[in-house]
C-alpha positions, -999 to +999 in steps of 0.1 A: -047+817-042-081+811-059-087+775-070-096+772-107-127+753-118-116+720-135-133+711-167-131+677-185-134+677-223-145+644-237-140+646-274-122+623-299-115+649-326-082+665-316-088+697-335-121+704-317-107+693-283-077+716-288-100+745-298-122+741-267-092+736-244-076+768-257-108+788-251-112+776-216-076+779-205-075+815-219-104+823-196-089+809-165-102+773-163-081+742-155-086+718-184-082+680-187-091+659-218-103+624-227-107+610-262-129+579-253-156+569-229-133+546-210-107+573-206-134+597-195-146+574-167-110+571-155-105+609-156-137+615-137-127+592-109-091+603-106-093+641-113-127+650-099-137+677-125-162+704-117-179+701-151-179+678-182-181+689-218-192+657-236-193+647-272-218+619-279-200+603-308-171+585-291-151+557-306-158+531-279-193+540-267-222+564-271-220+595-249-255+588-236-241+559-215-217+583-198-245+606-189-265+577-174-236+563-155-224+596-140-260+604-130-261+573-109-238+588-083-234+625-087-250+657-100-217+669-116-227+693-144-226+678-179-229+699-211-233+679-243-213+694-272-224+675-303-229+677-341-262+658-336-289+684-341-320+663-340-345+672-313-348+636-302-311+635-294-313+667-274-344+655-255-328+621-248-296+637-235-315+661-212-338+634-200-309+612-191-295+640-170-274+664-191-276+700-179-273+716-214-268+708-251-246+729-275-248+720-312-216+722-333-205+746-347-206+770-318-190+803-308-165+808-280-188+833-264-217+808-263-195+781-249-182+802-221-217+815-212-231+780-210-201+769-188-205+798-164-242+791-160-237+754-154-209+760-128-230+786-110-260+762-108-237+735-096-223+756-067-256+771-056-284+749-069-284+724-040-279+750-014-304+767+008-319+801+000-293+821+019-264+804+001-282+807-033-288+844-028-254+854-014-230+827-028-218+822+008-224+799+038-217+814+072-216+798+106-199+816+136-165+829+124-164+806+093-175+816+058-175+794+028-173+816-003-185+794-032-177+820-058-140+824-048-135+788-037-123+800-003-130+792+033-125+822+056-120+821+094-126+855+110-122+870+075-088+853+068-084+827+040-073+794+055-059+781+021-076+747+018-066+723-010-090+717-038-104+685-022-105+700+012-126+729-001-149+705-019-156+686+013-163+718+033-184+732+004-205+700+002-211+699+040-220+736+039-247+731+013-262+704+035-256+721+068-274+704+097-276+671+078-254+640+084-236+630+052-223+595+053-186+587+047-196+568+015-217+596+001-189+622+007-162+600-008-183+592-040-191+629-044-154+640-041-134+610-055-159+593-078-179+561-080-148+538-081-136+548-047-137+518-023-149+515+013-117+525+031-124+559+047-087+567+054-083+593+026-114+612+039-103+610+075-068+624+065-085+653+046-108+660+075-080+661+100-062+686+078-094+707+075-099+708+112-063+719+118-070+749+095-105+759+106-110+748+142-095+766+172-093+732+190-096+703+165-104+679+193-135+699+202-148+711+168-174+739+165-180+737+128-178+701+115-189+673+138-183+636+135-212+612+137-192+582+148-194+553+124-217+572+101-202+604+086-199+642+092-223+671+098-218+708+094-232+731+120-263+749+109-257+783+094-263+817+110 
């Protein structure tokens, strides 16, 4: 089963939110919605979306604050969808860290194209040249297929959960580097996650049962005791 990309729509006008949601769901995306900034922060932390579609004119805060706060801890793609069409607003949003800016009204085709580009850049932008060119990371018998959201061992899909895949995908993009427990947890579960690493350890134990021949002697993902995890360098 291919895991769907999850998109958070932050929009207080129900008609626009419903219109965008219908377009995205029809095209195979998993969609969640928020109608305020406070609700958006809660959804980002609890649902770990792959992309945010953000209106700037929210009832409780300006969307610019959301861009700033999200950028303090993650490069999660943000596309601003706003009626503001002044150049200074576009420049400010992009300077604060938004990936793109769509002015209302917009077509379904334009929205989908911008979403595809943002997600593609998110998957491959931080990766090395081989991953960026092929959309895959390979080490030994393991392949991380970023396009299909799958991890294969000797060509067979091991059926990771969404968060398990995100952990492996993140480590694959940074292969050879040690990622701290705190960094991984904030990337996967959001900025409000606290210092207890138990949820990460449980996910890692499940991952190793699925990808390692002998989980006690891993050949793909190594533990740096007291620090974090490291993916073996790719082929």
